[in-house]
C-alpha positions in Angstrom: 0.0 0.0 0.0 2.8 2.5 0.8 4.4 1.9 -2.5 1.2 2.9 -4.3 1.0 6.0 -2.2 4.6 7.0 -2.8 4.2 6.3 -6.5 1.2 8.6 -6.6 2.9 11.3 -4.6 5.9 11.3 -6.9 3.7 12.1 -9.8 2.4 15.3 -8.2 3.8 18.6 -9.2 2.7 22.1 -8.2 3.1 25.2 -10.4 5.6 23.3 -12.5 7.7 22.4 -9.5 9.4 19.0 -9.9 12.5 17.3 -8.5 15.7 16.1 -10.1 16.1 12.4 -9.7 19.7 12.5 -8.5 21.8 15.5 -7.4 25.5 15.4 -6.7 27.0 17.6 -4.0 30.4 17.9 -2.3 30.6 18.2 1.5 32.4 21.1 3.1 35.2 21.0 5.7 32.6 20.3 8.4 31.2 17.3 6.4 28.0 19.2 5.5 26.3 20.7 2.5 23.5 23.2 3.0 20.9 22.2 0.4 18.9 25.0 -1.3 15.8 24.3 -3.2 17.6 25.6 -6.3 20.0 22.7 -6.0 17.3 20.1 -6.5 14.4 21.7 -8.3 13.4 21.1 -11.8 11.0 23.9 -12.8 9.7 26.7 -10.6 9.7 25.7 -6.9 9.8 29.2 -5.4 8.0 29.4 -2.0 8.5 25.7 -1.3 11.0 24.0 1.0 13.2 20.9 1.0 13.9 18.2 3.7 16.8 15.8 3.5 16.8 12.1 4.6 13.3 12.1 6.1 14.6 13.7 9.3 12.9 17.1 9.9 15.6 17.9 12.5 18.2 17.9 9.7 16.1 20.3 7.6 18.0 21.1 4.5 21.4 19.9 5.8 23.2 17.0 4.2 25.5 15.8 7.0 27.4 12.7 5.9 28.7 11.2 2.6 26.4 8.7 0.9 23.0 8.6 -0.8 20.3 10.5 0.9 16.6 10.9 0.0 15.2 14.4 -0.2 11.7 15.8 -0.7 10.2 19.1 -1.6 7.1 20.3 0.2 4.9 23.3 -0.3 4.2 25.9 2.5 1.1 23.8 3.6 3.4 20.8 4.2 2.1 19.0 1.2 4.5 16.6 -0.5 5.4 17.7 -4.1 8.2 15.4 -5.2 11.4 13.6 -4.2 14.8 12.5 -5.3 18.2 11.4 -4.1 21.3 13.4 -3.0 24.7 11.8 -3.7 27.0 13.5 -1.2 30.8 13.1 -1.6 33.5 13.9 0.9 36.7 14.9 -0.9 38.7 16.2 2.1 41.5 14.1 3.5 42.0 13.6 7.2 43.8 16.3 9.2 46.9 15.8 11.2 46.0 16.5 14.8 49.3 15.5 16.4 52.8 14.8 15.2 54.7 13.5 18.2 58.3 12.7 17.8 60.0 11.7 21.1 63.6 11.5 19.8 65.6 13.1 17.0 69.1 11.7 17.4 69.5 7.9 17.8 72.6 5.8 17.9 73.3 4.2 14.5 73.5 0.7 15.9 69.6 0.7 16.1 68.9 1.4 12.4 67.8 -2.1 11.5 65.9 -2.5 14.7 63.8 0.6 14.2 63.2 0.7 10.4 59.6 -0.3 9.6 59.2 -1.7 13.1 55.6 -1.5 14.3 56.8 -1.4 17.9 58.2 2.1 17.3 54.6 3.5 17.4 53.7 1.7 20.7 54.2 4.1 23.6 54.9 1.0 25.9 57.8 -0.2 23.7 61.4 0.6 24.4 61.7 1.4 20.7 58.9 4.1 20.8 59.8 7.0 18.4 56.5 8.8 18.4 53.5 8.8 16.1 51.2 10.9 13.9 47.5 11.0 14.7 44.8 11.9 12.1 41.2 12.9 12.4 38.5 13.0 9.7 36.0 15.8 9.1 33.3 13.1 8.8 34.2 11.2 12.0 30.7 11.9 13.4 29.3 9.8 10.5 31.4 6.8 11.6 34.2 7.5 9.0 37.3 6.3 10.7 40.9 6.9 9.7 43.4 4.1 9.0 47.0 5.0 9.3 50.2 3.3 8.2 53.9 4.3 7.9 56.9 3.4 5.8 60.5 4.2 6.6 63.3 5.1 4.2 66.9 5.3 5.3 69.4 7.6 3.6 73.0 6.9 4.5 75.2 10.0 4.8 78.8 11.1 4.5 80.6 10.7 7.8 81.3 14.4 7.8 77.7 15.4 8.0 77.6 16.7 11.6 78.2 13.2 12.9 75.0 12.0 11.3 75.6 8.7 9.5 72.0 8.1 8.4 68.7 9.9 8.2 65.4 8.0 8.4 62.3 9.6 6.9 59.1 8.1 8.2 56.1 8.7 5.9 52.7 8.4 7.5 49.5 8.1 5.5 46.1 8.6 7.0 43.2 7.4 4.8 39.5 8.0 5.6 36.6 5.7 4.7 36.1 7.6 1.4 39.6 6.9 0.3 40.9 10.4 0.8 44.5 10.5 2.0 46.8 12.9 3.9 50.6 12.3 4.2 52.8 13.6 7.0 56.6 12.9 7.5 58.9 12.6 10.5 62.7 12.6 10.3 65.1 10.8 12.6 68.9 11.2 12.6 71.2 8.3 13.4 74.6 9.2 14.9 77.8 7.4 15.8 77.7 6.0 19.4 
């Protein structure tokens, strides 16, 4: 029964006001898009209003990436038409902390530290620090995965007693595949 009612409602138009079937929007830095009736209308919908995802508390705010239903209503709260919003998050995670606990390390530890996951464990004797990321859409359940990769560049012995420099490249990736890269540098010196 509800399918028949929805089908009948979709066919209604008022004063040439109709909905676009699908509208693409890009979320802002706060993981939101303020939807205006001009974003979704097809025809003249002046004087009407739009609600996103069947939640009147959201009003015209798209507040997460994904597919969201929307509907246009007239000023008497009569349904006019509906469609779908495709919301995309294109912003990568932000670096909220870049903690490096040491800068100069004895060169005898190069092989023990390079690409060693224990170096990001604060309880490990090899802890070097870490980079933490946060995503603008975290409130939507969009978590950040992080990984690191170390590259060691061996130096000339006359380079301020630095025999090698390790560059740790961190990558934070959110649930939408957006990435942010941050680096840390560690110097290895003679004992």
